[in-house]
C-alpha positions in Angstrom: -2.2 -69.7 78.0 -4.0 -66.3 78.5 -4.0 -64.0 75.5 -2.5 -61.2 77.7 0.7 -63.4 78.1 1.2 -63.7 74.4 0.6 -59.9 73.9 2.9 -58.8 76.7 5.7 -61.3 75.6 5.4 -60.2 72.0 5.8 -56.6 73.1 8.7 -57.4 75.3 10.4 -59.4 72.6 10.0 -56.5 70.1 11.6 -54.1 72.7 14.4 -56.6 73.2 15.0 -56.8 69.4 15.2 -53.1 69.4 18.1 -53.3 71.9 16.4 -53.3 75.3 17.4 -56.9 76.4 16.1 -56.3 79.9 12.5 -56.3 78.6 12.7 -60.1 78.7 13.9 -60.4 82.2 10.5 -61.7 83.4 10.9 -64.7 81.0 14.6 -65.2 81.5 15.7 -68.6 83.1 18.2 -68.0 85.9 21.7 -68.2 84.7 20.8 -68.4 81.0 22.0 -65.6 78.7 19.8 -64.6 75.8 21.9 -61.9 74.1 23.5 -64.3 71.6 20.0 -65.5 70.6 18.7 -62.0 70.3 21.6 -61.0 68.1 20.7 -63.7 65.7 17.1 -62.6 65.6 18.2 -58.9 65.2 20.4 -59.7 62.2 17.6 -61.9 60.6 15.0 -59.2 61.3 17.3 -56.4 60.0 18.0 -58.3 56.7 14.4 -59.1 56.1 13.4 -55.5 56.4 16.3 -54.3 54.2 15.3 -56.9 51.6 11.7 -55.7 51.7 12.8 -52.1 51.1 15.2 -53.2 48.3 12.4 -55.2 46.5 10.0 -52.3 46.7 12.4 -49.9 44.9 13.7 -51.7 41.9 14.3 -48.6 39.7 16.4 -47.0 42.5 18.4 -50.2 42.7 18.9 -50.2 39.0 20.6 -46.8 39.2 22.7 -47.2 42.3 23.4 -50.9 42.3 22.7 -53.8 44.7 25.4 -52.9 47.3 24.6 -49.2 47.6 20.8 -50.0 47.9 21.4 -52.7 50.5 23.4 -50.3 52.6 20.8 -47.5 52.2 17.9 -49.9 53.0 19.7 -51.0 56.2 20.3 -47.4 57.3 16.6 -46.5 56.5 15.3 -49.4 58.5 17.4 -48.4 61.6 15.6 -45.1 61.8 12.3 -46.1 60.4 11.3 -49.5 62.0 8.1 -51.0 60.6 4.7 -50.5 62.2 1.9 -52.8 61.3 2.3 -55.7 58.9 2.4 -56.7 56.0 6.0 -55.8 54.9 4.7 -55.2 51.4 3.4 -51.8 52.5 6.5 -50.9 54.6 8.7 -48.1 53.1 6.3 -45.2 52.7 8.9 -42.8 54.2 11.8 -44.1 52.0 11.4 -41.7 49.1 11.6 -38.7 51.6 14.5 -40.2 53.6 16.4 -40.8 50.3 16.6 -37.0 49.7 19.8 -36.8 51.8 21.7 -39.7 50.2 20.6 -38.7 46.7 22.0 -35.3 47.2 25.3 -36.8 48.4 25.5 -39.0 45.2 24.4 -36.0 43.0 21.5 -38.0 41.7 18.5 -35.7 42.6 16.1 -37.7 40.5 16.4 -40.8 42.8 13.7 -39.5 45.0 11.4 -39.2 42.1 12.0 -42.7 41.0 11.6 -43.9 44.5 8.2 -42.1 44.7 7.0 -43.8 41.6 8.1 -47.2 42.8 6.2 -46.5 46.0 3.1 -45.5 44.1 3.4 -48.8 42.1 3.3 -50.7 45.4 0.3 -48.7 46.6 -1.5 -49.4 43.3 -0.6 -53.1 43.5 -1.7 -53.5 47.1 -4.9 -51.3 47.1 -8.4 -52.7 47.6 -10.1 -54.1 44.6 -13.2 -52.2 43.4 -15.3 -52.3 40.2 -14.2 -50.6 37.0 -16.5 -48.0 35.5 -17.8 -49.1 32.1 -16.1 -47.3 29.2 -19.4 -46.2 27.8 -20.7 -44.7 31.1 -20.3 -41.1 30.0 -22.1 -41.7 26.7 -25.2 -42.4 28.7 -25.2 -38.8 29.9 -26.3 -35.6 28.1 -23.4 -33.0 28.1 -25.6 -30.6 30.2 -25.7 -33.3 32.9 -21.9 -33.2 33.4 -22.2 -30.4 35.9 -24.1 -32.6 38.3 -21.9 -35.7 38.1 -18.4 -36.5 39.2 -16.1 -39.4 38.3 -14.8 -41.4 41.3 -11.3 -42.8 40.9 -10.7 -46.4 42.0 -8.8 -47.1 45.2 -5.8 -48.4 43.1 -5.5 -45.4 40.9 -2.3 -43.4 41.4 -0.7 -40.5 39.5 2.2 -38.0 39.8 3.5 -35.1 37.8 7.1 -34.0 37.3 8.9 -31.1 35.6 11.2 -33.5 33.7 10.7 -36.9 32.0 10.9 -39.0 35.1 7.9 -41.2 34.1 9.6 -42.2 30.8 12.8 -43.1 32.6 11.0 -45.0 35.3 9.0 -47.1 32.7 12.2 -47.8 30.8 14.0 -49.0 34.0 11.1 -51.2 35.0 11.3 -52.9 31.6 15.1 -53.0 31.5 16.9 -52.6 34.9 20.3 -53.3 33.3 20.0 -50.0 31.3 23.5 -48.5 31.4 23.0 -45.0 29.8 20.0 -42.7 29.5 19.1 -39.1 28.8 16.8 -37.5 31.3 14.8 -35.4 28.9 13.9 -31.8 29.9 10.1 -31.9 29.6 7.3 -32.1 32.1 5.5 -35.4 32.3 2.9 -37.3 34.4 2.5 -40.9 35.1 -0.7 -42.9 35.6 -0.8 -46.1 37.4 -3.9 -48.3 37.3 -4.8 -51.9 37.9 -7.8 -52.7 35.8 -7.2 -56.4 36.2 -4.6 -58.2 38.2 -1.5 -56.5 36.8 -0.4 -52.8 37.4 -0.4 -50.8 34.2 1.3 -47.5 33.5 0.8 -44.6 31.0 2.3 -41.2 30.5 0.0 -38.3 31.2 -0.1 -34.8 29.8 -0.4 -31.9 32.2 -4.0 -31.4 31.3 -4.9 -35.0 31.8 -3.2 -34.9 35.1 -5.1 -31.8 36.2 -8.4 -33.5 35.2 -7.6 -36.5 37.2 -6.6 -34.5 40.2 -9.8 -32.5 40.1 -11.7 -35.8 40.0 -9.8 -37.0 43.1 -10.9 -33.8 44.9 -14.5 -34.6 44.2 -15.1 -31.9 41.6 -17.8 -32.3 38.9 -16.9 -33.4 35.3 -17.3 -29.8 34.1 -15.1 -28.4 36.8 -12.5 -31.1 36.2 -12.5 -30.4 32.5 -12.1 -26.7 33.1 -9.1 -27.4 35.4 -7.6 -29.5 32.6 -8.1 -26.8 29.9 -6.8 -24.1 32.2 -3.3 -25.7 32.1 -3.5 -27.2 28.6 -5.9 -25.3 26.4 -5.4 -27.6 23.4 -6.3 -30.7 25.3 -8.6 -33.0 23.5 -11.1 -33.8 26.2 -13.0 -36.5 24.4 -9.7 -38.4 23.8 -8.7 -37.8 27.4 -12.0 -39.2 28.7 -11.5 -42.3 26.5 -8.0 -42.8 27.6 -8.8 -42.6 31.3 -11.9 -44.6 31.1 -10.2 -47.3 29.0 -7.4 -47.5 31.5 -9.8 -48.4 34.3 -9.2 -45.2 36.3 -12.7 -44.8 37.6 -15.1 -46.9 39.7 -18.3 -44.9 39.6 -20.1 -42.0 38.1 -21.7 -40.2 41.0 -24.7 -37.8 41.1 -23.7 -34.7 43.0 -26.6 -32.5 41.9 -28.3 -30.8 44.9 
């Protein structure tokens, strides 16, 4: 059977699942109704998408409960159908979409938890690349730092918040049954890395977060250090280097000298 047949039927079937039953008229046998069959496929497809969203955002589910999350996931999937597979990467728009429902529930931190859940998925599914050796910087003289930059790995993710969302997120990932908590009023960053096969997390200070963001922007080690010290003058740079390198944040030390 020609490949074009499979492509056109697949496209027509997707349109029919979305509600345009007439898209399958070309393949319909005279006198045979297909709406009942399509209804079964639609229900199965909708449940699969909702389950994929629910599985991707466990800390949100821990706060709002299974029923609320299942309903939210179905509502999201209705307005944000998936694009390309796999389903493990579906849900990028969910944290932003959640802003409305989170306001209705008076839970403004839900979107931040969803954002970190999403970053966990991105870290987990990112391409694998080498980890820079922890002693890489020791091989350079300090005056060389201006001509080199640290390249983050594809799986490295980070975010910073004006309140202690990272601590709450890490607690909920370890204990989803947590019943009470205090969201502490202090700024905090979260680092997600995958040095081996498992995603690991660590809380970042504002200076360490600024250093990493500067590295992501392609700035030199010196410029990245200056960015860090500009927001956290007391930051111990040597310790920060050691923590980030030990966490497997970087993949290469790149010469940027002209």
